[in-house]
VONUSE-906019 format. One record per residue (C-alpha): residue in three letters; x, y, z. Coordinates in pm, 1 decimal, m for minus. Example, Ala and Ser with C-alpha at 12.3 -4.5 7.8 and 13.67 -1.06 7.14 Angstrom:
// VONUSE-906019
<"ALA",<1230.0,m450.0,780.0>>
<"SER",<1367.0,m106.0,714.0>>
// end
This chain:
// VONUSE-906019
<"GLN",<11417.0,17114.2,35288.2>>
<"THR",<11084.1,17153.2,35072.4>>
<"PRO",<11063.7,16880.6,34824.9>>
<"ASN",<11128.2,16943.9,34451.6>>
<"PRO",<10788.1,17030.6,34332.6>>
<"LYS",<10624.0,16811.6,34064.7>>
<"PRO",<10676.3,16925.6,33700.9>>
<"GLN",<10387.9,17060.3,33594.3>>
<"THR",<10260.7,16895.4,33257.3>>
<"PRO",<10226.9,17141.2,32949.6>>
<"ASN",<9915.5,17225.2,32798.7>>
<"PRO",<9903.6,16966.1,32514.0>>
<"LYS",<9894.2,17153.9,32179.1>>
<"PRO",<9603.2,17255.9,31970.4>>
<"GLN",<9543.8,16985.5,31743.2>>
<"LYS",<9528.0,17146.2,31373.2>>
<"PRO",<9199.9,17154.6,31194.4>>
<"LYS",<9158.0,16881.1,30989.4>>
<"THR",<9219.4,17033.0,30641.8>>
<"ALA",<9274.3,16880.9,30293.7>>
<"ARG",<9612.8,17155.7,30292.7>>
<"ASN",<9760.8,16982.4,30603.1>>
<"HIS",<9708.8,16663.8,30460.8>>
<"PHE",<9868.0,16750.2,30106.2>>
<"ASN",<10136.9,16853.6,30304.4>>
<"SER",<10157.4,16517.1,30504.6>>
<"LEU",<10198.9,16349.3,30194.1>>
<"LYS",<10540.0,16495.0,30150.0>>
<"PHE",<10440.7,16658.6,29814.0>>
<"LYS",<10774.1,16869.1,29710.7>>
<"LEU",<10574.9,17219.8,29681.7>>
<"ASN",<10923.1,17406.7,29646.0>>
<"CYS",<11027.5,17211.7,29274.3>>
<"ASN",<11383.4,17256.3,29140.5>>
<"PRO",<11273.9,17247.0,28754.3>>
<"ARG",<11543.8,16959.3,28663.3>>
<"SER",<11421.8,16755.7,28880.7>>
<"PHE",<11076.5,16614.9,28692.5>>
<"TYR",<11315.9,16367.0,28466.3>>
<"ASN",<11605.5,16200.1,28576.1>>
<"ILE",<11845.0,16022.4,28269.7>>
<"ASN",<11962.1,15707.2,28459.3>>
<"LEU",<12339.6,15763.1,28327.0>>
<"PRO",<12610.5,15823.2,28580.8>>
<"MET",<12708.8,16198.4,28546.2>>
<"PRO",<12461.5,16343.0,28253.0>>
<"HIS",<12654.3,16652.0,28265.6>>
<"LEU",<12990.5,16484.0,28199.3>>
<"PHE",<12805.2,16267.1,27953.7>>
<"LEU",<12702.6,16567.0,27698.8>>
<"VAL",<13041.8,16702.6,27777.0>>
<"LEU",<13206.4,16382.3,27626.2>>
<"LEU",<12956.8,16414.9,27316.1>>
<"GLN",<13051.6,16789.5,27243.0>>
<"LEU",<13396.2,16658.9,27227.1>>
<"LEU",<13385.7,16370.4,27024.4>>
<"PRO",<13139.1,16457.9,26760.9>>
<"LEU",<13274.1,16268.5,26530.9>>
<"THR",<13234.8,15960.6,26699.1>>
<"VAL",<12866.3,15972.8,26791.7>>
<"LEU",<12707.5,16048.7,26392.3>>
<"SER",<12419.2,15796.1,26411.9>>
<"SER",<12203.2,15680.7,26158.2>>
<"HIS",<11875.0,15609.9,26370.1>>
<"MET",<11741.4,15638.4,26735.5>>
<"LEU",<11488.8,15419.2,26886.7>>
<"ILE",<11264.9,15529.3,27135.5>>
<"VAL",<11042.9,15271.9,27327.7>>
<"VAL",<10821.9,15446.8,27594.4>>
<"ASP",<10658.6,15316.4,27906.7>>
<"TYR",<10628.6,14952.2,27792.5>>
<"GLN",<10593.9,14888.0,28124.8>>
<"ASN",<10378.9,14626.9,28309.8>>
<"ASP",<10123.4,14886.7,28512.0>>
<"PHE",<10055.9,14979.8,28104.1>>
<"LEU",<9960.5,14612.5,27957.5>>
<"PRO",<9638.3,14394.0,27942.1>>
<"GLY",<9656.6,14282.7,28334.3>>
<"GLY",<9823.1,14576.6,28438.7>>
<"SER",<9676.1,14844.2,28709.4>>
<"MET",<9582.3,15033.8,28398.9>>
<"ASP",<9382.4,14809.3,28226.6>>
<"ALA",<9090.5,14965.8,28183.0>>
<"LEU",<8938.7,14624.7,28019.0>>
<"GLN",<9056.5,14441.0,28311.4>>
<"GLN",<9184.4,14156.8,28104.3>>
<"PRO",<9392.5,13860.0,28202.3>>
<"LYS",<9744.8,13939.6,28236.7>>
<"LEU",<9930.3,13921.6,27940.0>>
<"SER",<10212.7,13628.3,27867.8>>
<"TRP",<10537.9,13760.9,27673.6>>
<"GLY",<10467.2,13477.5,27442.7>>
<"GLU",<10160.7,13638.1,27380.5>>
<"ASP",<10295.7,14003.5,27367.0>>
<"LYS",<10307.6,14050.4,26947.3>>
<"ILE",<10343.3,14361.7,27022.9>>
<"GLY",<10651.6,14342.9,27309.5>>
<"GLN",<10806.6,14098.8,27042.8>>
<"GLY",<10809.1,14323.6,26775.5>>
<"ILE",<10955.8,14618.0,26975.2>>
<"ALA",<11212.0,14354.3,27072.9>>
<"THR",<11313.1,14239.1,26706.2>>
<"PHE",<11403.5,14582.9,26622.7>>
<"ILE",<11634.3,14637.8,26930.8>>
<"ASP",<11780.6,14339.5,26773.5>>
<"GLY",<11821.2,14486.5,26456.5>>
<"LEU",<11997.8,14821.9,26542.5>>
<"HIS",<12322.0,14862.7,26404.3>>
<"GLU",<12644.5,14987.3,26629.0>>
<"ASP",<12581.4,15357.4,26553.9>>
<"ASP",<12203.8,15376.8,26623.2>>
<"TRP",<12074.5,15456.4,26956.6>>
<"LEU",<11834.5,15352.4,27186.6>>
<"ILE",<11631.6,15541.1,27434.4>>
<"TYR",<11353.5,15347.3,27673.7>>
<"SER",<11138.9,15567.0,27969.4>>
<"GLN",<10934.8,15449.0,28238.2>>
<"ASP",<10679.6,15631.6,28442.3>>
<"PHE",<10869.4,15652.4,28727.7>>
<"HIS",<10545.7,15805.8,29022.1>>
<"PRO",<10589.0,15823.9,29413.2>>
<"ASP",<10345.1,15631.4,29588.5>>
<"ASP",<10137.0,15968.7,29625.6>>
<"HIS",<10144.3,16104.0,29240.5>>
<"ILE",<9932.5,16407.3,29179.2>>
<"SER",<9804.9,16186.6,28885.9>>
<"PHE",<9653.3,15947.4,29110.6>>
<"LYS",<9273.0,15918.8,29210.2>>
<"ASP",<9346.7,15757.6,29540.6>>
<"THR",<9600.2,16069.1,29626.9>>
<"HIS",<9283.7,16318.3,29550.1>>
<"ILE",<9021.2,16084.7,29726.5>>
<"GLU",<9270.6,16083.8,30064.4>>
<"MET",<9312.9,16495.6,29985.2>>
<"ILE",<8909.2,16550.8,30010.9>>
<"LYS",<8817.2,16320.7,30295.2>>
<"ALA",<9127.1,16481.6,30505.5>>
<"GLU",<8921.1,16813.9,30454.3>>
<"ASP",<8655.3,16818.0,30716.4>>
<"SER",<8428.8,17097.3,30559.0>>
<"ILE",<8324.7,16858.9,30301.0>>
<"ASP",<8043.9,16693.4,30428.7>>
<"ASN",<8013.6,16452.9,30114.6>>
<"ALA",<8336.3,16310.7,30072.8>>
<"ASP",<8190.5,15987.3,29958.1>>
<"GLU",<7993.6,16136.4,29671.1>>
<"TRP",<8315.4,16278.7,29527.1>>
<"GLU",<8505.0,15940.1,29547.0>>
<"GLU",<8218.9,15805.3,29342.4>>
<"THR",<8242.2,16121.5,29110.8>>
<"ILE",<8660.8,16032.6,29104.9>>
<"ASN",<8618.7,15710.5,29019.5>>
<"LYS",<8340.3,15733.1,28779.4>>
<"TYR",<8382.8,15994.7,28592.3>>
<"LEU",<8709.8,16179.1,28625.3>>
<"PRO",<8993.3,15936.1,28459.9>>
<"MET",<8914.0,16114.0,28123.3>>
<"ASN",<8814.2,16421.8,28272.5>>
<"PRO",<9075.3,16617.4,28350.7>>
<"VAL",<9061.2,16843.8,28698.4>>
<"LYS",<9216.1,17170.9,28722.6>>
<"ILE",<9532.9,17213.6,28922.2>>
<"TYR",<9657.7,17551.3,29025.7>>
<"TYR",<10063.4,17618.6,29012.8>>
<"ASP",<10257.3,17913.3,29193.4>>
<"LYS",<10420.4,18036.2,28858.5>>
<"SER",<10731.0,18172.7,29112.1>>
<"ASP",<10809.4,17811.9,29234.5>>
<"TRP",<10529.3,17557.7,29073.9>>
<"SER",<10403.4,17456.6,29417.6>>
<"VAL",<10045.2,17352.2,29381.8>>
<"GLN",<9789.9,17595.3,29488.4>>
<"GLY",<9442.7,17454.2,29453.6>>
<"VAL",<9259.1,17213.6,29279.3>>
<"TRP",<8909.9,17196.8,29142.8>>
<"TYR",<8673.8,16888.0,29059.6>>
<"PRO",<8443.0,16888.6,28832.5>>
<"LYS",<8111.1,16723.9,28910.9>>
<"LEU",<8005.1,16544.9,28648.7>>
<"ASN",<7703.6,16400.9,28546.2>>
<"GLU",<7610.3,16085.4,28313.6>>
<"GLN",<7691.0,16369.4,28009.6>>
<"ASN",<8042.4,16469.7,28123.5>>
<"GLU",<7916.7,16849.3,28176.9>>
<"SER",<7960.4,17061.9,28420.9>>
<"GLU",<7956.2,17395.2,28540.0>>
<"LYS",<8177.0,17553.7,28798.7>>
<"GLU",<7925.5,17570.6,29068.9>>
<"ASP",<7861.6,17219.6,29077.7>>
<"GLY",<8248.9,17156.0,29117.1>>
<"LEU",<8425.5,17156.5,29416.2>>
<"PHE",<8724.7,17375.8,29485.1>>
<"LEU",<9030.4,17297.3,29718.2>>
<"GLN",<9269.4,17540.1,29838.3>>
<"LEU",<9587.4,17463.4,29935.3>>
<"GLY",<9740.1,17835.4,29928.0>>
<"GLU",<9620.4,18136.2,30098.1>>
<"ASP",<9425.9,18230.3,29786.8>>
<"ASP",<9053.3,18174.7,29688.6>>
<"GLN",<8943.2,18023.7,29313.2>>
<"ASP",<8908.5,18340.1,29154.9>>
<"THR",<9260.0,18458.0,29245.6>>
<"LEU",<9400.7,18142.6,29134.4>>
<"GLU",<9222.8,18152.4,28804.1>>
<"ALA",<9413.4,18526.0,28712.1>>
<"ASN",<9744.1,18485.9,28840.1>>
<"CYS",<9862.4,18092.7,28813.4>>
<"GLU",<9973.8,17824.7,28563.2>>
<"ILE",<9657.6,17582.0,28503.3>>
<"LEU",<9743.8,17218.9,28418.9>>
<"HIS",<9402.0,16983.0,28342.2>>
<"GLN",<9532.6,16673.8,28442.1>>
<"GLU",<9360.5,16339.3,28388.1>>
<"LEU",<9337.7,16117.2,28701.3>>
<"TRP",<9462.1,15745.2,28676.1>>
<"PRO",<9452.0,15427.3,28894.2>>
<"LYS",<9766.6,15414.3,29084.5>>
<"HIS",<10072.3,15306.7,28852.6>>
<"CYS",<10426.7,15298.1,28771.8>>
<"VAL",<10550.3,15313.5,29163.2>>
<"PRO",<10892.4,15207.8,29227.0>>
<"GLU",<10953.0,14877.0,29399.3>>
<"THR",<10636.7,14696.5,29210.4>>
<"GLU",<10623.1,14484.7,28930.6>>
<"GLY",<10409.5,14741.5,28752.0>>
<"ILE",<10699.4,14981.5,28710.4>>
<"ASP",<10913.5,14706.5,28526.3>>
<"TYR",<10909.3,14645.1,28177.9>>
<"PRO",<10829.4,14263.2,28070.0>>
<"ASP",<11104.3,14062.2,28108.8>>
<"GLY",<11111.5,13959.8,27740.3>>
<"LEU",<11190.4,14287.2,27668.3>>
<"MET",<11422.9,14368.1,27895.2>>
<"GLU",<11639.2,14046.4,27767.8>>
<"ALA",<11640.5,14273.8,27452.5>>
<"ILE",<11748.9,14568.2,27600.3>>
<"ASN",<12062.0,14411.3,27810.5>>
<"ARG",<12143.9,14231.5,27444.4>>
<"PHE",<12189.7,14586.9,27332.0>>
<"LYS",<12350.0,14712.4,27603.8>>
<"ALA",<12604.3,14425.7,27614.7>>
<"VAL",<12768.4,14502.8,27293.4>>
<"ASN",<12673.4,14866.3,27247.7>>
<"SER",<12674.2,15157.8,27513.1>>
<"ARG",<12435.2,15375.6,27342.1>>
<"ALA",<12130.1,15295.5,27579.5>>
<"ILE",<12016.1,15549.0,27752.9>>
<"ASN",<11717.4,15499.3,28036.9>>
<"VAL",<11495.1,15800.4,28074.8>>
<"HIS",<11280.8,15794.1,28411.2>>
<"LYS",<10939.7,16042.1,28345.4>>
<"ALA",<10724.8,16229.4,28651.1>>
<"SER",<10927.4,16115.0,28935.5>>
<"VAL",<10825.1,16430.5,29149.7>>
<"GLN",<10441.3,16441.5,29291.3>>
<"SER",<10349.9,16786.5,29214.1>>
<"MET",<10375.8,16715.9,28823.1>>
<"ASP",<10310.3,16502.1,28545.2>>
<"ALA",<10524.8,16417.3,28265.4>>
<"TYR",<10323.2,16262.8,27903.1>>
<"SER",<10649.8,16342.8,27723.2>>
<"MET",<10989.8,16270.0,27775.6>>
<"ILE",<11116.9,16560.8,27631.6>>
<"LEU",<10873.2,16857.5,27857.7>>
<"ASN",<10629.6,16838.3,28188.1>>
<"ASN",<10300.3,16867.8,28143.3>>
<"VAL",<10298.0,17261.3,28184.6>>
<"LYS",<10602.6,17281.3,27925.4>>
<"GLN",<10821.3,17453.2,28198.7>>
<"ASP",<11066.7,17138.3,28208.8>>
<"SER",<11331.7,17013.3,27979.0>>
<"SER",<11484.7,16683.2,28035.4>>
<"HIS",<11857.8,16582.5,27895.6>>
<"LEU",<11728.2,16384.5,27586.2>>
<"LEU",<11625.6,16698.0,27352.1>>
<"ASP",<12030.6,16807.3,27443.1>>
<"ILE",<12129.8,16428.9,27317.4>>
<"ILE",<11974.7,16429.4,26999.2>>
<"ASN",<12060.3,16781.2,26937.0>>
<"LEU",<12458.5,16669.1,26986.9>>
<"ILE",<12408.3,16319.5,26814.9>>
<"LYS",<12159.5,16422.7,26549.2>>
<"PRO",<12006.3,16110.5,26384.0>>
<"GLU",<11892.2,16116.6,26072.5>>
<"SER",<11576.0,15923.6,26144.3>>
<"ILE",<11382.5,15911.0,26526.7>>
<"TYR",<11151.8,15603.3,26542.3>>
<"LEU",<10910.5,15598.6,26868.9>>
<"VAL",<10730.0,15263.0,26958.2>>
<"GLY",<10539.1,15187.8,27327.4>>
<"ILE",<10248.2,15298.7,27532.1>>
<"ALA",<10021.7,15465.4,27435.6>>
<"ILE",<10031.5,15603.5,27105.4>>
<"ASP",<9767.4,15860.4,27197.8>>
<"PHE",<9947.3,16041.3,27527.4>>
<"CYS",<10323.3,15954.2,27587.6>>
<"VAL",<10392.8,15860.3,27283.2>>
<"PHE",<10251.1,16132.4,27042.5>>
<"ASN",<10366.8,16378.4,27296.5>>
<"THR",<10705.1,16289.6,27334.4>>
<"ALA",<10746.3,16293.2,26900.6>>
<"ASN",<10536.0,16614.5,26889.4>>
<"ASP",<10775.3,16784.1,27158.6>>
<"ILE",<11038.6,16654.2,26966.5>>
<"GLN",<10928.4,16804.1,26607.9>>
<"MET",<10783.1,17146.3,26818.7>>
<"GLN",<11105.8,17203.4,26997.2>>
<"LEU",<11377.3,17061.1,26702.3>>
<"ALA",<11156.7,17318.7,26456.4>>
<"ALA",<11174.3,17614.0,26667.8>>
<"MET",<11561.2,17598.1,26672.4>>
<"LYS",<11614.9,17450.4,26296.3>>
<"ASP",<11782.4,17755.0,26159.6>>
<"SER",<12037.6,17812.7,26478.8>>
<"ASN",<12083.3,17406.9,26427.3>>
<"ASP",<12271.6,17359.7,26094.9>>
<"GLY",<11880.6,17304.3,25976.3>>
<"TYR",<11880.5,16990.1,26122.4>>
<"GLU",<11528.8,16829.5,26071.6>>
<"PRO",<11539.3,16443.6,26149.5>>
<"SER",<11233.9,16197.2,25967.8>>
<"ILE",<11039.9,16137.1,26300.3>>
<"GLU",<10789.0,15829.8,26273.6>>
<"ILE",<10599.3,15651.9,26483.2>>
<"VAL",<10578.5,15248.7,26402.2>>
<"HIS",<10175.6,15223.9,26546.2>>
<"ASP",<10171.6,14832.6,26509.2>>
<"LEU",<10475.0,14855.5,26751.7>>
<"SER",<10224.8,15065.5,26981.1>>
<"ARG",<9954.0,15049.4,27226.9>>
<"PRO",<9691.0,15302.1,27250.3>>
<"ILE",<9499.4,15356.0,27580.3>>
<"PHE",<9193.8,15174.8,27468.7>>
<"GLU",<9277.3,14912.0,27235.9>>
<"ASP",<8923.1,14905.0,27032.2>>
<"LYS",<9002.6,15302.7,26947.2>>
<"ARG",<9352.3,15229.1,26772.7>>
<"ALA",<9213.7,15329.3,26481.6>>
<"GLU",<9146.2,15692.7,26610.1>>
<"ALA",<9461.4,15707.0,26829.3>>
<"ILE",<9674.1,15624.7,26488.3>>
<"ALA",<9460.7,15896.6,26282.8>>
<"GLY",<9481.6,16140.8,26577.1>>
<"VAL",<9854.2,16151.4,26563.7>>
<"LYS",<9829.2,16361.1,26181.4>>
<"GLU",<9553.7,16576.2,26307.3>>
<"ARG",<9723.1,16676.0,26562.5>>
<"ASN",<10045.9,16737.4,26430.8>>
<"ASP",<10060.1,16692.6,26031.7>>
<"LYS",<10440.9,16697.3,26053.7>>
<"LEU",<10457.2,16355.0,26233.6>>
<"GLU",<10442.1,15991.5,26036.2>>
<"THR",<10284.2,15688.2,26180.8>>
<"ILE",<10406.1,15370.8,25976.8>>
<"GLU",<10409.2,15011.5,25983.0>>
<"TRP",<10690.7,14757.8,26123.1>>
<"SER",<10722.8,14609.1,25792.9>>
<"SER",<10809.7,14900.1,25601.9>>
<"ILE",<11148.5,14919.0,25782.9>>
<"ALA",<11209.7,14583.8,25893.5>>
<"ALA",<11409.9,14509.1,25621.2>>
<"THR",<11643.8,14801.3,25754.5>>
<"PHE",<11706.2,14604.8,26051.3>>
<"PRO",<11774.1,14275.9,26062.9>>
<"ASP",<11840.5,14038.8,26341.2>>
<"LEU",<12222.4,14160.8,26441.1>>
<"ARG",<12255.6,13885.9,26683.0>>
<"GLY",<12457.9,13613.5,26551.5>>
<"ASP",<12647.4,13910.0,26295.5>>
<"SER",<12987.3,13986.0,26453.3>>
<"GLU",<13045.3,14202.4,26173.1>>
<"ARG",<12793.6,14446.4,26194.3>>
<"ARG",<12742.8,14469.0,26587.2>>
<"ARG",<13069.3,14536.7,26784.8>>
<"VAL",<13083.9,14711.8,27097.8>>
<"VAL",<13060.8,15042.5,27092.3>>
<"LEU",<13187.7,15284.6,27365.6>>
<"ILE",<13069.7,15631.5,27247.2>>
// end
């Protein structure tokens, strides 16, 4: 018998051309995003939680809500987002963090504590490294090294343009400005990365466009930078040990979308449950502290004020005071603190900025007062 012929080696599959689009997909970006997936409120069953709040309205009336925004190691001196590259800040040196801890220790039994974390995947769209990798993956770009230098030198505070398909919020393209020393750029000087089927002119006409700042990699899960300082977490845990009214919110946990607010993402299309909770418990006063007063603290306060104002007539006229405690908050650049504080009023004159000393007497340290600080279960 004739022996079986050797199986023929199949022709190797042709390799896909090296493009930014292929690399973008290889980074596992969630191009088809569930609109509710941009936030993760750290509750076992948030929908059941909201139902319980609606069923128990008399037990959840609250005087105050403290919102601590993103007080994470990567945003502190010595962290990856420290533009001045200062030495790492110890808890003993962190007077702002200690002040926030004092505020938490003064919360009453009917108050609420909300604390947020940036919670970015390793290849988040706000990271400079993500865009540098995408540009280097595009064979048609001959000067990728020059663009890497441009991104690292000029773009952190000069946004790129992200083109989103309005039907599914998939990313269709990115435009990078070619900046000079005067931070000026013309369209023809920039670089367009096509990640979908359409060219830039078509995307300009049909897409939702987000102007996105690019940052160093920060607040990635399972890194030290994502955590709150130990001293501040101890205060949060002290509150949680005697009071169940503490909620942790994770921001911007999907690769393809950023969020500077705990309420809405950066294209204002997604809502977390936090506004629902505020509407249900109706605190008289909302105080915000944290990082950064000119970015996530302001944007969270602004979204709360704007969203509540829009529904005031249908919400029994509810309009809480919303105050940013500026000396318990950090700006992006410490040497521009005064401008950051003044900018709050310039951007929204309904918001107030106050000093901790003006309200400190309302929140004395309650750790040793068993009569005023009791266990509360919603």
